[in-house]
C-alpha positions in Angstrom: -7.2 -24.6 -17.4 -7.9 -20.9 -17.1 -7.0 -19.1 -13.9 -9.5 -16.5 -12.8 -7.9 -13.0 -13.0 -10.4 -11.3 -10.7 -9.1 -13.1 -7.6 -6.3 -12.2 -5.3 -3.4 -14.6 -5.1 -0.9 -14.8 -2.3 2.2 -17.0 -1.6 4.3 -17.3 1.5 7.6 -17.1 -0.5 8.9 -15.1 -3.4 9.9 -18.2 -5.4 6.5 -19.8 -5.0 4.9 -16.5 -6.2 7.2 -16.2 -9.2 6.6 -19.9 -10.2 2.8 -19.5 -9.9 2.9 -16.3 -11.9 5.1 -18.0 -14.6 2.5 -20.7 -15.1 -0.6 -18.7 -14.7 0.3 -15.2 -15.8 -1.6 -13.7 -12.8 -0.1 -11.4 -10.2 0.8 -13.1 -7.0 1.5 -11.1 -3.8 4.0 -12.3 -1.2 5.4 -10.9 2.1 8.9 -9.6 2.7 9.1 -12.0 5.7 8.6 -15.4 4.0 6.6 -17.2 6.7 3.0 -17.5 7.9 3.4 -14.5 10.2 4.7 -12.4 7.3 1.7 -13.4 5.1 -0.7 -12.7 7.9 0.8 -9.2 8.3 0.4 -8.6 4.5 -3.3 -9.8 4.8 -4.0 -7.4 7.6 -5.1 -4.9 5.0 -7.3 -7.4 3.1 -11.0 -7.8 3.9 -11.4 -11.5 4.5 -14.7 -11.7 6.4 -17.0 -14.2 4.5 -14.4 -14.6 1.7 -13.5 -18.0 0.4 -9.9 -18.7 0.9 -8.1 -21.8 -0.5 -4.8 -22.8 1.1 -2.5 -25.2 -0.6 -0.4 -26.9 2.0 1.5 -30.0 3.1 0.4 -32.9 5.2 1.9 -31.6 8.4 2.8 -28.3 10.0 1.0 -25.7 11.9 -2.3 -24.2 11.2 -1.6 -20.6 12.2 -2.6 -19.2 8.8 -5.9 -21.1 8.5 -6.9 -20.6 12.1 -6.2 -16.9 12.0 -8.2 -16.4 8.8 -11.1 -18.4 10.3 -10.9 -16.3 13.4 -11.4 -13.3 11.0 -14.5 -15.1 9.8 -13.1 -16.2 6.4 -14.3 -19.4 4.8 -11.1 -21.5 4.6 -10.5 -24.7 2.7 -7.2 -26.6 3.0 -5.9 -28.8 0.2 -2.9 -31.0 0.9 -0.8 -30.9 -2.2 2.5 -32.3 -1.0 3.7 -34.7 1.6 6.5 -34.2 4.1 8.3 -37.4 4.9 11.2 -37.3 7.4 14.4 -38.9 6.4 15.7 -41.4 8.9 19.5 -41.0 9.4 22.0 -43.3 11.1 22.1 -42.5 14.8 25.7 -41.3 14.8 25.4 -39.0 11.8 26.5 -36.0 13.9 29.2 -37.7 15.9 32.4 -36.4 14.2 33.8 -32.8 14.3 31.1 -31.4 16.4 32.6 -28.0 16.8 32.8 -27.6 13.0 29.2 -28.4 12.4 26.8 -25.9 11.0 23.3 -27.1 10.8 20.6 -25.2 8.9 17.1 -25.5 10.3 14.1 -24.2 8.3 11.2 -25.7 10.3 10.2 -26.9 13.7 9.8 -30.4 12.2 13.5 -30.3 11.2 14.5 -29.1 14.7 12.5 -31.9 16.3 14.1 -34.5 14.1 17.5 -33.1 14.8 16.8 -33.3 18.5 16.5 -37.1 18.3 20.1 -37.3 16.9 21.7 -34.8 19.2 23.6 -35.1 22.4 24.3 -32.4 25.0 27.7 -32.0 23.4 26.1 -31.2 20.1 24.0 -28.6 21.7 27.0 -26.9 23.2 29.4 -27.0 20.3 27.5 -27.3 17.0 26.1 -24.1 15.4 22.5 -23.8 14.3 21.3 -21.3 11.7 17.5 -20.9 11.9 15.1 -19.1 9.7 12.4 -17.8 12.1 11.9 -16.4 15.5 9.7 -19.4 16.4 12.4 -21.9 15.5 15.0 -19.8 17.4 12.8 -19.7 20.5 12.3 -23.5 20.3 16.0 -24.2 19.8 16.8 -22.1 22.9 14.1 -24.0 24.9 15.8 -27.2 23.8 19.1 -25.8 25.1 21.0 -25.2 21.9 23.8 -22.8 22.7 25.0 -21.4 19.4 21.9 -20.3 17.4 21.9 -17.7 14.7 18.6 -16.3 13.5 18.3 -15.1 9.8 15.5 -13.1 8.4 14.2 -15.6 5.8 14.4 -19.2 4.6 15.2 -18.2 1.0 18.5 -19.7 -0.4 20.2 -16.4 -0.9 19.6 -15.2 2.6 20.9 -18.4 4.1 23.9 -18.4 1.8 24.8 -14.8 2.7 24.5 -15.6 6.4 26.8 -18.6 6.1 29.4 -16.5 4.2 29.2 -13.7 6.7 29.0 -15.6 10.1 31.0 -18.8 9.5 34.6 -19.4 8.5 35.4 -20.6 5.0 37.0 -23.7 6.5 33.5 -25.2 7.0 
């Protein structure tokens, strides 16, 4: 299959952009802030009115990107190309060593699932590391006390934040 080279390609994350470029040999743009808001900021400079935009997405999640582009009068088509299936954990999975727990949350879906396993004690003592302002705000609304916001969901950023903010004994 030949990928058209006269189109503009965008990805939300750097790794997705690199992988797409590796297989297609076309340039792929991506934002510094690897989330829908970051991509929308990057697309601010792009004329999208009456343009055809194809978004490859999962079976769940928010529709901020597609809604915003449609509001800018783009013709948006969504194709679900992966499925998110929550893992069901045993109810007491978080019960031991609460004060030593560091939980990394990269989506609202993860936070909502965590909520079903968490007690008030978890919310007071455990530490959350979250990857967007939206998740941070939601965690605070859900009364989590120790929440650290990092700038991106990429592995290196998360790893660096864990090294910098949490003791080696974790």
